[in-house]
LUMTI-101712 format. One line per 10 residues: number of its first residue (from 1); their letters; for each residue x, z negated, y negated of C-alpha. Coordinates in steps of 0.05 Angstrom, whole numbers, plus 5000, padded with zeros to 4 digits. Layout:
N
NUM> a> X,Z,Y ~ ... .
***
This chain:
592
1> mkgllkneil> 3553,7261,6245 ~ 3590,7268,6306 ~ 3571,7212,6327 ~ 3488,7221,6316 ~ 3507,7296,6358 ~ 3529,7266,6414 ~ 3487,7214,6420 ~ 3429,7268,6419 ~ 3465,7311,6465 ~ 3462,7260,6513 .
11> kvvsqkgyki> 3396,7238,6504 ~ 3376,7324,6530 ~ 3423,7313,6583 ~ 3402,7251,6608 ~ 3331,7270,6610 ~ 3292,7303,6677 ~ 3253,7360,6644 ~ 3306,7384,6612 ~ 3357,7382,6671 ~ 3305,7415,6709 .
21> llvifaiyvi> 3299,7480,6655 ~ 3371,7484,6659 ~ 3381,7490,6734 ~ 3312,7544,6735 ~ 3356,7569,6688 ~ 3425,7585,6713 ~ 3390,7602,6786 ~ 3362,7655,6740 ~ 3424,7688,6715 ~ 3461,7681,6779 .
31> llpifniigd> 3395,7725,6816 ~ 3392,7771,6757 ~ 3446,7812,6787 ~ 3426,7813,6856 ~ 3345,7830,6829 ~ 3386,7900,6798 ~ 3415,7912,6867 ~ 3357,7905,6900 ~ 3316,7945,6846 ~ 3363,7993,6849 .
41> tilggeqsae> 3356,8005,6924 ~ 3277,8002,6924 ~ 3262,8037,6861 ~ 3329,8076,6842 ~ 3355,8083,6918 ~ 3377,8161,6933 ~ 3324,8189,6986 ~ 3343,8242,7034 ~ 3296,8303,7030 ~ 3282,8283,7094 .
51> dyyesylesa> 3259,8229,7071 ~ 3212,8245,7021 ~ 3191,8305,7091 ~ 3161,8255,7120 ~ 3132,8219,7061 ~ 3095,8288,7043 ~ 3074,8286,7122 ~ 3051,8216,7118 ~ 3007,8217,7057 ~ 2971,8290,7088 .
61> efyeemeyal> 2958,8246,7145 ~ 2928,8192,7099 ~ 2885,8242,7062 ~ 2868,8270,7132 ~ 2835,8205,7157 ~ 2799,8206,7095 ~ 2770,8272,7113 ~ 2790,8309,7043 ~ 2821,8366,7071 ~ 2851,8400,7019 .
71> daqyyrdcag> 2892,8336,6996 ~ 2917,8335,7065 ~ 2934,8418,7058 ~ 2966,8397,6996 ~ 3013,8347,7023 ~ 3038,8385,7084 ~ 3054,8441,7037 ~ 3094,8395,6990 ~ 3134,8381,7060 ~ 3138,8460,7080 .
81> alsffidnnl> 3167,8474,7020 ~ 3217,8421,7029 ~ 3226,8450,7100 ~ 3265,8494,7070 ~ 3325,8458,7043 ~ 3326,8417,7099 ~ 3328,8488,7151 ~ 3377,8526,7113 ~ 3414,8457,7114 ~ 3436,8461,7040 .
91> edwkyermfn> 3479,8422,6999 ~ 3440,8360,6976 ~ 3457,8378,6911 ~ 3407,8446,6905 ~ 3356,8397,6943 ~ 3366,8350,6874 ~ 3374,8396,6821 ~ 3316,8456,6856 ~ 3270,8434,6899 ~ 3229,8392,6846 .
101> edmgaifpds> 3258,8409,6775 ~ 3271,8461,6725 ~ 3314,8523,6757 ~ 3312,8553,6694 ~ 3355,8500,6672 ~ 3412,8527,6728 ~ 3395,8593,6723 ~ 3405,8613,6652 ~ 3391,8686,6659 ~ 3334,8694,6710 .
111> fieesemssy> 3274,8706,6709 ~ 3244,8636,6718 ~ 3255,8619,6658 ~ 3199,8666,6628 ~ 3158,8643,6687 ~ 3101,8573,6684 ~ 3135,8555,6750 ~ 3197,8518,6746 ~ 3221,8492,6811 ~ 3220,8519,6887 .
121> cdfylraraf> 3155,8477,6896 ~ 3124,8502,6841 ~ 3138,8570,6876 ~ 3118,8557,6943 ~ 3051,8522,6930 ~ 3024,8582,6887 ~ 3048,8625,6947 ~ 3002,8575,6992 ~ 2956,8586,6944 ~ 2941,8652,6936 .
131> eylvggkyda> 2955,8655,7020 ~ 2885,8615,7028 ~ 2837,8661,6971 ~ 2859,8720,7014 ~ 2859,8691,7085 ~ 2782,8657,7064 ~ 2820,8584,7095 ~ 2791,8551,7024 ~ 2746,8583,6972 ~ 2760,8596,6905 .
141> eqlynssyyy> 2719,8535,6882 ~ 2751,8493,6918 ~ 2824,8519,6899 ~ 2799,8515,6827 ~ 2783,8441,6835 ~ 2838,8428,6873 ~ 2921,8405,6860 ~ 2934,8481,6870 ~ 2898,8503,6807 ~ 2957,8489,6763 .
151> ylseyfyseg> 3002,8545,6812 ~ 2939,8592,6803 ~ 2925,8584,6734 ~ 2982,8626,6704 ~ 2969,8696,6734 ~ 2897,8675,6715 ~ 2902,8675,6646 ~ 2953,8731,6641 ~ 2890,8771,6614 ~ 2878,8721,6569 .
161> nyyyydrewl> 2802,8734,6556 ~ 2780,8675,6595 ~ 2796,8610,6636 ~ 2758,8565,6676 ~ 2727,8509,6665 ~ 2675,8454,6711 ~ 2671,8503,6765 ~ 2643,8567,6732 ~ 2692,8620,6690 ~ 2682,8617,6617 .
171> dyagnpiecp> 2709,8670,6562 ~ 2730,8655,6498 ~ 2672,8631,6463 ~ 2639,8587,6519 ~ 2592,8638,6564 ~ 2599,8630,6629 ~ 2612,8699,6662 ~ 2628,8735,6739 ~ 2693,8717,6769 ~ 2735,8772,6731 .
181> htsediakmk> 2774,8786,6800 ~ 2768,8821,6851 ~ 2786,8811,6921 ~ 2840,8867,6907 ~ 2862,8838,6850 ~ 2882,8767,6884 ~ 2911,8808,6944 ~ 2961,8838,6889 ~ 2977,8771,6858 ~ 2993,8747,6922 .
191> knaleeletv> 3034,8797,6936 ~ 3080,8781,6869 ~ 3067,8706,6893 ~ 3106,8727,6955 ~ 3159,8763,6922 ~ 3176,8719,6876 ~ 3179,8662,6921 ~ 3231,8703,6969 ~ 3285,8719,6898 ~ 3279,8643,6892 .
201> sglviscnak> 3294,8634,6971 ~ 3355,8684,6954 ~ 3383,8655,6890 ~ 3374,8582,6919 ~ 3409,8597,6984 ~ 3461,8644,6950 ~ 3476,8606,6893 ~ 3544,8561,6894 ~ 3553,8508,6838 ~ 3622,8539,6818 .
211> eilndyaeya> 3586,8600,6793 ~ 3522,8575,6749 ~ 3591,8525,6715 ~ 3616,8604,6709 ~ 3545,8638,6686 ~ 3537,8567,6635 ~ 3597,8588,6605 ~ 3589,8655,6597 ~ 3522,8648,6576 ~ 3542,8598,6521 .
221> tglresaehn> 3598,8641,6498 ~ 3540,8693,6483 ~ 3504,8650,6446 ~ 3567,8637,6405 ~ 3577,8695,6391 ~ 3521,8713,6370 ~ 3521,8647,6328 ~ 3581,8675,6291 ~ 3547,8753,6286 ~ 3492,8709,6251 .
231> lkvkknggte> 3529,8675,6203 ~ 3577,8731,6185 ~ 3508,8769,6165 ~ 3474,8720,6124 ~ 3549,8694,6088 ~ 3541,8779,6059 ~ 3474,8767,6034 ~ 3424,8709,6065 ~ 3403,8653,6018 ~ 3428,8586,6015 .
241> teiyiaernf> 3376,8552,6072 ~ 3391,8613,6120 ~ 3466,8601,6103 ~ 3466,8534,6117 ~ 3426,8536,6185 ~ 3468,8599,6211 ~ 3524,8559,6195 ~ 3493,8503,6242 ~ 3472,8546,6293 ~ 3547,8563,6301 .
251> diykmaeemf> 3567,8490,6299 ~ 3524,8469,6348 ~ 3536,8533,6393 ~ 3618,8529,6386 ~ 3607,8456,6417 ~ 3562,8478,6471 ~ 3619,8538,6490 ~ 3677,8481,6495 ~ 3636,8433,6541 ~ 3608,8491,6599 .
261> ilisrecdsl> 3682,8523,6588 ~ 3711,8454,6598 ~ 3652,8430,6658 ~ 3663,8496,6698 ~ 3748,8490,6701 ~ 3733,8408,6724 ~ 3677,8415,6760 ~ 3653,8444,6827 ~ 3589,8404,6837 ~ 3532,8391,6792 .
271> ddwrvgfsis> 3532,8327,6814 ~ 3569,8306,6753 ~ 3533,8281,6703 ~ 3570,8325,6647 ~ 3532,8387,6678 ~ 3461,8350,6662 ~ 3475,8330,6605 ~ 3511,8390,6577 ~ 3456,8437,6604 ~ 3409,8389,6558 .
281> flqaysvhss> 3444,8398,6503 ~ 3441,8462,6506 ~ 3359,8472,6530 ~ 3350,8424,6474 ~ 3380,8458,6420 ~ 3368,8537,6449 ~ 3292,8512,6447 ~ 3280,8481,6374 ~ 3342,8506,6337 ~ 3288,8550,6293 .
291> ytdvvvskee> 3269,8481,6269 ~ 3333,8460,6238 ~ 3310,8430,6170 ~ 3352,8438,6105 ~ 3355,8402,6024 ~ 3310,8445,5985 ~ 3305,8473,5914 ~ 3252,8419,5872 ~ 3206,8485,5868 ~ 3200,8495,5933 .
301> yirelsymye> 3203,8424,5954 ~ 3132,8413,5906 ~ 3106,8498,5935 ~ 3117,8473,6005 ~ 3126,8402,6011 ~ 3105,8353,5964 ~ 3039,8341,6008 ~ 3089,8297,6051 ~ 3130,8250,6011 ~ 3118,8219,5947 .
311> syeeyvettt> 3171,8239,5903 ~ 3231,8295,5910 ~ 3288,8240,5909 ~ 3247,8209,5967 ~ 3246,8280,6008 ~ 3327,8287,5998 ~ 3340,8226,6014 ~ 3300,8218,6084 ~ 3329,8298,6096 ~ 3388,8283,6072 .
321> qgiadaeagi> 3397,8216,6118 ~ 3361,8256,6175 ~ 3406,8311,6181 ~ 3472,8261,6180 ~ 3439,8227,6238 ~ 3437,8280,6287 ~ 3500,8307,6264 ~ 3523,8245,6284 ~ 3486,8243,6359 ~ 3518,8324,6363 .
331> kvahyavmnn> 3588,8304,6354 ~ 3585,8237,6398 ~ 3553,8282,6453 ~ 3607,8332,6451 ~ 3660,8280,6444 ~ 3635,8244,6502 ~ 3635,8306,6542 ~ 3703,8331,6521 ~ 3734,8274,6545 ~ 3687,8248,6607 .
341> ippegidtst> 3669,8178,6572 ~ 3594,8172,6594 ~ 3551,8152,6538 ~ 3508,8085,6551 ~ 3453,8107,6584 ~ 3463,8171,6606 ~ 3501,8149,6664 ~ 3501,8093,6718 ~ 3533,8053,6687 ~ 3554,7964,6701 .
351> kqnlrdniis> 3574,7950,6632 ~ 3494,7978,6614 ~ 3467,7942,6671 ~ 3515,7878,6638 ~ 3485,7875,6571 ~ 3413,7884,6594 ~ 3433,7818,6639 ~ 3460,7785,6581 ~ 3390,7802,6534 ~ 3338,7782,6600 .
361> aadfvmifsv> 3385,7717,6604 ~ 3381,7705,6526 ~ 3315,7717,6526 ~ 3304,7660,6577 ~ 3347,7620,6523 ~ 3313,7620,6482 ~ 3252,7587,6525 ~ 3292,7526,6532 ~ 3313,7528,6458 ~ 3237,7534,6433 .
371> vlsgtivase> 3223,7480,6481 ~ 3269,7439,6463 ~ 3260,7446,6386 ~ 3203,7426,6392 ~ 3201,7366,6427 ~ 3261,7342,6398 ~ 3232,7309,6334 ~ 3160,7306,6362 ~ 3182,7267,6413 ~ 3213,7214,6370 .
381> fssgtarlll> 3136,7203,6345 ~ 3104,7211,6414 ~ 3149,7158,6445 ~ 3141,7104,6380 ~ 3216,7100,6376 ~ 3206,7141,6304 ~ 3204,7074,6261 ~ 3263,7052,6297 ~ 3302,7119,6292 ~ 3276,7120,6209 .
391> irpkkrwkil> 3303,7052,6187 ~ 3372,7063,6208 ~ 3422,7067,6150 ~ 3439,7129,6177 ~ 3415,7179,6116 ~ 3355,7219,6140 ~ 3377,7287,6131 ~ 3443,7271,6182 ~ 3396,7239,6230 ~ 3359,7310,6229 .
401> lsklscvllf> 3416,7359,6221 ~ 3440,7325,6286 ~ 3382,7341,6324 ~ 3378,7415,6303 ~ 3450,7420,6310 ~ 3442,7397,6387 ~ 3387,7454,6390 ~ 3437,7509,6368 ~ 3498,7485,6401 ~ 3455,7480,6479 .
411> hvtligaasi> 3431,7555,6445 ~ 3495,7583,6441 ~ 3529,7558,6503 ~ 3475,7575,6550 ~ 3478,7645,6525 ~ 3560,7646,6518 ~ 3553,7608,6592 ~ 3507,7659,6612 ~ 3537,7713,6594 ~ 3614,7692,6619 .
421> lltglgivfd> 3567,7676,6684 ~ 3537,7751,6691 ~ 3606,7788,6671 ~ 3635,7752,6737 ~ 3586,7765,6780 ~ 3575,7837,6762 ~ 3642,7851,6776 ~ 3624,7812,6836 ~ 3563,7856,6857 ~ 3572,7910,6826 .
431> gvgdvfandl> 3646,7925,6822 ~ 3690,7933,6761 ~ 3657,8008,6749 ~ 3661,8021,6670 ~ 3646,7944,6653 ~ 3721,7965,6607 ~ 3708,8036,6591 ~ 3703,8049,6512 ~ 3645,8058,6480 ~ 3641,8120,6421 .
441> fyinqnviel> 3621,8100,6354 ~ 3610,8150,6306 ~ 3636,8118,6240 ~ 3675,8157,6164 ~ 3650,8221,6199 ~ 3695,8211,6264 ~ 3673,8198,6339 ~ 3720,8133,6353 ~ 3729,8094,6416 ~ 3723,8029,6419 .
451> psiiktlgvi> 3735,7976,6471 ~ 3667,7957,6516 ~ 3681,7882,6492 ~ 3654,7897,6419 ~ 3595,7927,6422 ~ 3584,7878,6484 ~ 3600,7824,6437 ~ 3557,7846,6396 ~ 3493,7845,6437 ~ 3518,7777,6445 .
461> tlatiqalpi> 3512,7762,6379 ~ 3448,7798,6364 ~ 3405,7769,6427 ~ 3438,7695,6400 ~ 3414,7712,6322 ~ 3344,7746,6343 ~ 3322,7671,6365 ~ 3341,7628,6308 ~ 3277,7641,6264 ~ 3226,7622,6324 .
471> islsfllsvl> 3272,7555,6337 ~ 3271,7542,6264 ~ 3193,7549,6270 ~ 3190,7507,6323 ~ 3232,7464,6291 ~ 3193,7457,6220 ~ 3126,7452,6265 ~ 3152,7391,6306 ~ 3162,7354,6251 ~ 3098,7379,6212 .
481> tkksvlsfvi> 3053,7357,6262 ~ 3088,7304,6296 ~ 3055,7346,6366 ~ 3106,7388,6407 ~ 3061,7425,6453 ~ 3027,7447,6403 ~ 3096,7466,6366 ~ 3133,7510,6422 ~ 3057,7546,6437 ~ 3044,7569,6366 .
491> sfvingassi> 3124,7590,6374 ~ 3110,7634,6429 ~ 3051,7650,6409 ~ 3088,7684,6349 ~ 3143,7703,6388 ~ 3099,7741,6430 ~ 3072,7781,6373 ~ 3137,7813,6351 ~ 3146,7868,6376 ~ 3084,7896,6341 .
501> vqtialilit> 3087,7856,6287 ~ 3156,7898,6282 ~ 3128,7963,6301 ~ 3074,7956,6247 ~ 3127,7934,6193 ~ 3178,8000,6206 ~ 3118,8037,6198 ~ 3099,8014,6143 ~ 3173,8000,6109 ~ 3172,8078,6082 .
511> eapllkftil> 3114,8065,6039 ~ 3120,7996,6026 ~ 3202,7987,6013 ~ 3198,7926,5999 ~ 3181,7900,6070 ~ 3246,7914,6091 ~ 3276,7845,6035 ~ 3229,7799,6088 ~ 3228,7789,6168 ~ 3175,7832,6192 .
521> pylklidfrf> 3225,7883,6207 ~ 3274,7842,6241 ~ 3240,7800,6288 ~ 3264,7845,6357 ~ 3339,7848,6323 ~ 3360,7867,6396 ~ 3341,7927,6377 ~ 3394,7947,6327 ~ 3447,7954,6378 ~ 3429,8010,6381 .
531> tssdlvidei> 3456,8069,6329 ~ 3426,8129,6301 ~ 3477,8172,6346 ~ 3446,8136,6406 ~ 3376,8147,6395 ~ 3406,8221,6385 ~ 3432,8230,6445 ~ 3373,8195,6481 ~ 3330,8264,6458 ~ 3379,8310,6469 .
541> ageyfsldml> 3388,8281,6547 ~ 3312,8285,6550 ~ 3317,8353,6514 ~ 3273,8331,6457 ~ 3311,8358,6408 ~ 3255,8359,6354 ~ 3238,8357,6280 ~ 3227,8282,6302 ~ 3294,8264,6325 ~ 3335,8303,6260 .
551> fggslgsllt> 3278,8266,6207 ~ 3257,8206,6231 ~ 3190,8227,6258 ~ 3202,8167,6317 ~ 3210,8093,6312 ~ 3283,8098,6325 ~ 3303,8127,6276 ~ 3256,8097,6223 ~ 3294,8036,6249 ~ 3359,8061,6241 .
561> sqtnvwlaia> 3349,8097,6168 ~ 3304,8057,6138 ~ 3340,7986,6151 ~ 3414,7979,6177 ~ 3439,7925,6225 ~ 3472,7878,6177 ~ 3419,7871,6121 ~ 3373,7844,6192 ~ 3416,7792,6208 ~ 3420,7774,6124 .
571> ivlihscilc> 3350,7763,6126 ~ 3332,7735,6192 ~ 3391,7674,6181 ~ 3360,7671,6109 ~ 3289,7656,6127 ~ 3313,7616,6192 ~ 3357,7577,6143 ~ 3291,7563,6099 ~ 3243,7544,6158 ~ 3297,7481,6169 .
581> aialqhfkkq> 3302,7466,6097 ~ 3229,7461,6089 ~ 3232,7415,6154 ~ 3291,7376,6131 ~ 3249,7363,6059 ~ 3190,7347,6088 ~ 3225,7290,6137 ~ 3264,7263,6087 ~ 3199,7249,6048 ~ 3161,7217,6119 .
591> qi> 3131,7150,6112 ~ 3149,7097,6163 .
***
C-alpha cells in the first residue's frame, strides 16, 4: 500500500500541469495578505475631513459640467456642512461620529433622539433647503424632486393629513390638493431649522468624550433604576410573563450600567471599540425591549400563537432555544466589554484576517483537489495505462485507495501548509496584533476564554472537511465516466450551487426535520464556525435587537438552532465515505 501511494504521489508531482497549479497556489497564498492591505487602503482606509471635503467639491463640479445645478448645489452644501468641522478645528472623533452618523447615539438625553434628522449634515442640509424655499433660488417643485426632499419631509409631514408624491400634493385619499403651506409657514420652518442647526453646532463644539461617557453612565444607571423599580412592582402583582420580562430588562440594563461605568472610567476618547459597541448594545435593547418573548401557557399559545407553529411542543422548543441563544450573546457581549476582549468581527482583527485568508486558501485548494480527483483515475483510461493497472497482482481496492489517499494527502497538506504560511505572512505584514489573543465562548452557561489557536484550528478543520463531498463526487464520476473533464466540471457546478441549496434546506428544515440527516444543510460547512452568541453579537453591533435575532427568524439562527457542528461533520463524512465506497465497488467490477 505504501509503495502504491508513493508511486501516485511521484506521478502527481512529476506532471507539469499539477506543478503549474501548485506554483499558482503558492503565489495566491503569498499575495492574500497583500490583497488585504491594498483592500484596507482603498476601501477601509481612514480619510480625513479635508479628503471628503475635496471629494464633495469634485462631485459638485462634475454636476455643474453636466448642467445639473441643484445636484451640484447639494454636494456644495455637503462640503459646507463638513467645513464646519474643518474651520473649527474639531477633533477627528467628532467628525467620524457626528458628521454623517447618528448623533442621537452620542447625546442620549438630547432632542436629537426625537428628530428625524440624525447627523450634523442632516441638520445643515435641511436649513439650507428652507433657505432656498424662502429665498426663491429654487422653487418648491425642484426641491421636492431632489435630494433635499428628505430633509424637508419631516416638517412637511408634521400636520399629518397630506403628502407629496409625483410632483403634486395629495390628501390621504390620494386626491390632489393645493400646496398646504403658505410662505409664512415655510418662513417659520426655516427659522426653526436654523435654530436647531445652531443648537446642534453648539453641542458638537462644546462636548468632550469624557462628558459624553459620563452622561451615558448616568443614563444607563437611570435605566437600571427604572427597571429595578418596575421589577419590584411586577413581583407584587404582575403575571408570570410580566415578571419574566421585568427580570430580563433589569438584568440587561444592569449589565449596560456596568459597561458604561467601566468605559467612563477608562476611556478618554470615543474611538475605543468598547464605546461604540456599548452604545449599540444599549440602543438596540432600548429600542426593542418591549418585544421580548417568553414561553407562555398552552392556553395563551392556542389563543395567540398557534398559527405560527405546528404544535405547542415545537413552540416551546423554538422559543426556549431562542431565549438561550440571545442570553448567550448578551453575556458574551458584556464579558467582552468588561474585559476589553473584542469579539471577532467587532474591531480591527488580525486573527480574523488570518482566518478569512485560510478559508480563501482552502477554497483554492479545493479546486486543485477536485481537478486531481477527477483526473487521477480517468487519466489512466485516456492514456491507455488502465489495462496495465488492472492486470497487476495488486488488489484493485488497494490501487483505488492509494489514488484516493494521494488526493486527500495533497488536500490536507496544502491547507496545512497554507495555514502556516499565512500565519507567518500575516505577522510580517500586519504584526502580531490579536493573533494570539483569547477568543470568547459560551459553554455550560458561562463565558470562558480559550486560546485563539483552538478556533483557528476549528476553521482549518471545517474548511478541510467541507471539500470532501465534492472531492469524493469528482472521484466517483472519474471512475464511472472515465472522463476527467466531465467529472470535475459537474463537481464544480454542484459546488457553485451549494450555498443556495444549503439556504433552501435550512429554511425548509423546520417543516421537514429529516433534512437535518441529509447533506443538504451542510454543503457550506465553514458557516458552522459561527455560534449562536456570535450571531447575536453581530446583531447587537448592527443595533438589530429584534425578534428575528432572538427567536430564529434569520438564516444564521436557523443554522445554529436547528443543527449543530458535530452532526454536520458526521453527516459530511458519512456522505463522503458513501461516495467513495460506490467508486470502489464499481472499480472492483471494472472490465479489463
